[in-house]
C-alpha positions in Angstrom: 123.8 22.9 119.6 125.2 24.5 117.3 121.9 23.8 115.4 119.6 25.2 118.4 121.5 28.8 118.3 121.3 28.9 114.2 117.2 27.7 114.5 116.7 30.8 117.6 118.8 33.3 115.6 116.6 32.8 112.7 113.4 32.8 114.8 114.2 36.0 116.2 115.1 37.5 112.8 111.8 36.2 111.5 110.1 37.6 114.7 112.1 41.6 114.3 110.9 41.8 110.6 107.8 40.6 110.6 106.6 43.3 113.9 108.6 46.4 112.9 106.1 48.5 111.8 105.7 50.5 108.4 107.6 53.3 107.7 108.2 55.9 105.1 110.7 55.7 102.2 111.9 59.3 102.8 112.7 59.4 106.7 113.7 63.0 106.2 113.6 65.7 103.1 115.9 65.0 100.9 118.8 67.2 99.4 117.0 66.9 96.6 113.6 67.9 97.3 115.3 71.2 98.9 117.3 71.9 95.7 114.0 71.0 93.5 112.1 73.7 96.2 114.6 76.5 95.5 114.4 76.0 92.2 110.8 76.7 92.4 111.2 79.7 94.5 113.4 81.2 91.7 111.2 80.2 88.9 108.1 82.2 91.1 111.0 85.3 92.2 111.8 85.6 88.4 107.8 85.5 87.1 107.0 88.2 90.3 110.2 90.4 89.5 109.1 90.2 85.4 105.8 91.5 86.8 106.3 94.4 88.9 108.8 95.4 86.3 105.7 95.8 84.0 103.8 97.3 86.4 106.5 100.1 86.9 106.0 101.0 83.3 102.2 101.1 83.8 102.4 103.6 86.5 105.2 105.5 84.2 102.2 105.6 81.5 99.1 106.1 84.1 101.5 109.5 85.5 101.9 110.4 82.1 98.3 110.1 81.2 97.3 111.8 84.3 99.3 115.0 83.1 97.6 115.1 79.8 94.4 114.8 81.5 95.1 117.7 83.9 96.5 119.9 81.3 93.1 119.3 79.0 91.3 120.1 81.9 92.8 123.2 82.7 92.8 124.1 78.9 89.0 123.5 79.4 88.5 125.8 82.5 90.3 128.6 80.1 88.4 128.2 77.7 85.3 128.1 79.2 86.4 131.7 80.8 87.5 132.7 77.5 83.4 131.7 76.2 82.1 133.9 79.4 84.3 136.7 78.0 82.9 136.5 74.7 79.2 136.0 75.1 79.4 139.5 77.6 81.0 141.0 74.7 78.3 139.4 72.4 75.8 140.8 74.6 77.2 144.0 75.0 77.5 144.7 71.3 74.1 143.2 70.6 73.1 145.8 72.9 75.1 148.4 71.1 73.6 147.8 67.9 69.7 147.9 69.0 70.6 151.2 70.6 72.2 152.5 67.3 69.7 151.0 65.2 66.7 153.2 67.6 68.6 156.4 67.1 68.7 155.2 63.1 64.9 155.0 63.5 64.2 158.3 65.6 66.3 159.5 62.8 64.0 158.7 59.8 60.9 160.0 61.6 62.7 163.5 62.0 64.3 163.4 58.2 60.8 162.4 57.5 59.5 165.7 58.9 62.3 167.5 57.5 61.5 166.6 54.7 57.8 167.4 54.8 58.9 170.8 55.8 61.0 171.0 52.8 58.0 170.3 50.7 56.3 172.6 51.9 58.6 175.3 51.7 58.3 174.3 47.8 60.2 171.2 47.5 58.8 168.1 45.0 56.5 165.5 47.3 57.9 162.9 44.6 62.1 163.4 46.0 60.8 162.8 49.6 58.5 160.1 49.3 61.1 157.5 49.1 62.1 158.7 52.5 58.9 159.0 54.5 58.0 155.3 53.1 61.7 154.0 53.5 61.3 150.3 55.3 63.5 150.4 58.3 67.0 152.7 58.9 69.2 150.4 56.0 66.7 151.2 53.5 66.5 155.0 54.1 70.4 155.0 54.6 70.3 153.4 50.7 68.2 156.2 49.9 71.4 159.1 50.3 71.0 160.2 46.8 68.1 162.0 48.0 69.5 163.6 50.9 71.4 166.1 48.7 68.0 168.1 48.2 67.5 168.2 51.6 70.6 169.4 52.6 74.4 168.9 54.4 73.4 168.8 57.8 71.0 166.0 57.3 73.4 164.1 55.0 75.7 164.4 57.7 73.4 163.1 60.6 72.6 160.2 58.5 76.2 159.5 57.7 76.9 159.4 61.5 74.1 156.9 62.1 74.6 155.1 59.1 78.4 154.2 60.1 77.1 153.5 63.7 75.2 150.9 62.6 77.9 149.3 60.4 80.2 149.1 63.5 77.5 147.6 65.7 76.4 145.2 63.1 80.2 144.5 63.1 80.7 144.0 66.6 77.8 141.7 66.6 78.9 139.8 63.8 82.4 139.2 65.3 81.0 138.4 69.0 78.5 135.2 67.2 81.8 134.3 65.7 84.0 134.4 68.7 81.1 132.8 70.4 81.1 130.3 67.6 84.8 129.7 68.1 84.8 129.4 71.7 82.2 126.7 71.8 83.8 124.7 69.4 87.0 125.2 71.2 85.4 124.4 74.3 83.8 121.2 72.5 87.0 119.9 71.3 88.7 120.5 74.8 85.7 118.5 76.4 86.2 116.0 73.9 90.1 115.7 74.7 89.6 115.8 78.3 87.1 113.0 77.3 89.8 110.6 75.7 92.7 111.6 78.4 90.0 110.4 81.3 89.5 107.3 79.2 92.4 106.6 78.5 93.4 107.3 82.3 90.7 104.7 83.3 91.6 102.2 81.3 95.1 102.6 82.2 94.3 102.4 86.0 92.7 98.6 85.2 95.3 97.6 83.8 97.4 98.7 86.7 95.1 97.4 89.0 94.8 94.1 86.6 99.2 93.9 86.8 98.8 94.9 90.7 96.6 91.6 91.2 98.6 89.3 89.0 101.9 90.8 91.0 100.1 89.8 94.3 99.2 86.7 93.4 102.9 86.2 92.2 104.3 87.6 95.3 102.0 85.2 97.0 103.1 82.2 95.2 106.7 82.8 95.5 106.0 83.7 99.3 104.4 80.1 99.5 107.3 78.6 97.9 110.0 80.0 99.9 108.1 78.6 103.2 107.9 75.3 101.4 111.6 75.2 100.9 112.5 76.6 104.3 110.5 74.5 105.8 111.9 71.7 103.7 115.2 73.2 105.5 113.9 73.4 108.4 112.7 70.0 109.1 116.0 68.2 107.1 118.1 70.1 109.9 115.9 69.5 113.0 115.1 65.7 112.1 118.9 65.3 111.8 120.0 67.1 115.2 117.3 64.8 116.8 118.5 61.7 115.2 121.8 62.7 116.3 121.1 63.1 119.8 118.6 59.8 120.0 121.2 57.8 118.4 123.9 59.2 120.9 121.4 58.7 123.6 121.1 55.3 122.8 124.6 54.6 123.3 125.0 56.6 126.7 125.1 54.6 129.7 124.5 55.8 133.2 121.0 58.0 132.5 118.8 58.9 135.2 115.3 58.1 135.7 115.2 62.1 136.4 117.6 64.5 136.2 118.3 66.6 138.8 117.1 70.6 138.7 120.3 72.4 137.7 118.5 76.4 137.5 116.8 75.5 134.4 114.6 78.3 133.0 112.5 79.1 130.7 109.5 81.6 129.5 108.0 83.8 131.9 104.6 83.4 130.9 102.4 80.8 128.8 100.0 81.3 125.5 97.5 79.1 126.0 94.2 78.4 128.0 93.2 75.2 129.6 90.9 74.3 126.6 93.7 74.6 124.1 96.1 72.3 125.9 93.4 70.0 126.8 92.5 69.9 122.9 96.0 69.7 121.9 96.0 66.2 124.1 92.8 65.4 122.1 94.8 65.4 119.0 97.9 63.8 119.9 95.6 60.4 121.4 93.8 60.8 118.2 97.1 60.2 116.0 98.5 57.8 118.8 95.1 55.8 118.8 95.1 55.7 114.6 98.4 54.1 114.9 100.1 56.7 112.7 104.0 55.6 111.9 107.1 57.6 113.1 109.3 59.2 110.7 112.1 61.9 111.3 111.1 65.8 110.0 107.7 65.3 109.7 104.1 67.0 111.3 101.7 65.1 110.1 99.2 64.6 108.8 100.2 61.2 108.1 103.5 60.5 110.3 105.2 62.5 113.1 108.4 62.8 115.1 108.4 63.8 118.6 109.0 67.2 118.2 106.3 67.1 115.1 103.2 65.4 117.4 103.7 68.4 119.5 104.2 71.2 116.9 101.0 69.9 115.1 98.6 69.1 118.3 99.4 73.0 119.6 99.0 74.1 116.1 95.4 72.0 116.1 94.5 73.7 119.5 95.4 77.6 118.0 98.5 78.6 118.0 100.3 79.4 114.5 102.9 81.4 113.8 104.7 83.9 115.0 103.1 82.6 118.6 104.1 79.1 117.6 107.0 77.7 115.4 107.8 74.3 114.7 111.4 73.7 117.0 113.5 70.7 118.1 112.8 69.0 121.0 115.4 71.1 123.0 114.5 75.1 122.0 110.8 73.9 123.1 112.0 73.7 126.7 113.0 77.2 126.5 109.9 78.1 124.5 107.5 77.2 127.6 106.9 77.9 130.5 108.9 75.4 133.1 106.1 73.8 135.7 107.3 71.1 138.3 106.9 67.8 137.8 104.1 67.6 140.4 102.5 70.3 138.7 102.0 68.8 135.2 98.6 69.4 134.2 97.1 67.7 130.6 98.6 69.1 127.7 102.6 70.6 129.9 105.2 69.0 127.8 107.9 66.4 128.9 111.9 66.3 128.1 114.4 63.7 127.8 117.8 64.8 127.9 120.7 61.9 128.0 123.3 63.7 130.2 120.7 66.2 131.9 121.2 69.4 130.1 119.1 71.8 127.8 121.6 70.8 124.5 121.2 66.9 125.1 117.2 67.1 125.1 116.4 64.2 122.1 112.6 63.3 123.1 109.5 65.7 123.8 105.9 64.3 124.9 102.4 65.6 125.8 101.6 64.8 129.6 98.0 63.1 129.5 97.3 63.0 133.1 97.9 60.4 135.4 101.5 60.1 135.1 101.0 58.8 131.4 102.0 60.8 128.1 101.5 60.7 124.2 104.7 60.4 122.0 106.0 59.3 119.1 108.4 57.5 120.1 111.3 55.9 117.5 110.8 54.4 114.1 110.5 50.6 115.9 107.6 51.2 118.5 105.9 54.2 116.7 103.3 56.6 118.1 102.8 55.5 121.6 100.5 55.9 125.0 102.9 55.6 127.7 104.5 56.2 131.3 106.4 59.2 131.7 109.5 57.1 133.3 109.2 54.6 130.3 111.6 57.0 128.9 115.4 57.6 130.7 116.3 60.8 131.4 113.3 62.4 132.5 114.2 66.4 132.6 112.9 67.9 136.3 110.2 69.8 134.9 107.4 70.4 132.6 106.8 73.2 129.8 103.7 74.4 130.2 103.4 76.2 126.0 
């Protein structure tokens, strides 16, 4: 008899070991994984902060160069105005010089007549010939020694004209020099403005480059932060559902269906019929692929119960902030409650070991005809089963 019992026990152990499905080595994110994720996030944050400091410095340099460029532009405009004034003065001086030269030319003719009259009255032709043959006003003025023979009146007249021409020439020379100086100043300011503008453009490129780097670093930081928070969330959700499922196994007297004691959910739904059917299609595909059950996972290779629900509706087009990874109990308040006789494919079903929201430990996706798609347990894996195959069905379904 003892041998018979020993053989039976050995057969049970062998059958149990041979039929148990394979599960992942890590049933849920470990504390070491979470710590590594924290370190990766901290490193990304440090890099982002360093890049932000460089960007701030570059922006300060850009502001300085912008001020210099603006100052150079103001000087350029001022130089242009000064140049316009100088050009106007040069034109006036040139006109004045032309007028005085014409007056001296006219004086040349008058003096010639006076000299001719003096000759008629008894003068010497050789004395006045230089005046008559002078090559322009300046040449005439160079012959002032001859004027002593023509009288003081004529000398005074020619002196006055000579002085006028000297003044006119000086004014024109000054105006021309001013114009040249202003032109050089304008070219210098324009060159300075170009240098400032080029520096500003280069700095703007640098800032744009740094901004791009910072944006990428921030993107990586957000990704690292999301990984860390997701791992922490998955671990907490897995621990909670694991604890509730373990307690459900130890709780006796669970009802097949719990009575409704006034449970409330959302007032609206977020999905279309097409999305609900798409979620059912996803869940069916995972079950038929015989993917294993692993605490705290939501695919693509392993799932727990709420992970399958989350992944199915994410596949159907829902995503954060309208859809997030929750545990079974939270999903019950995150969906619109419908009666069990009004279920449609895609609705969620909830199982509790005491008939309360806080003791919900399991969630499934209704497939239709009283059946459901579920990630059941480590031993059973993913299943297509009756909605009554799990004890403690809540008296409502949840429409996403």
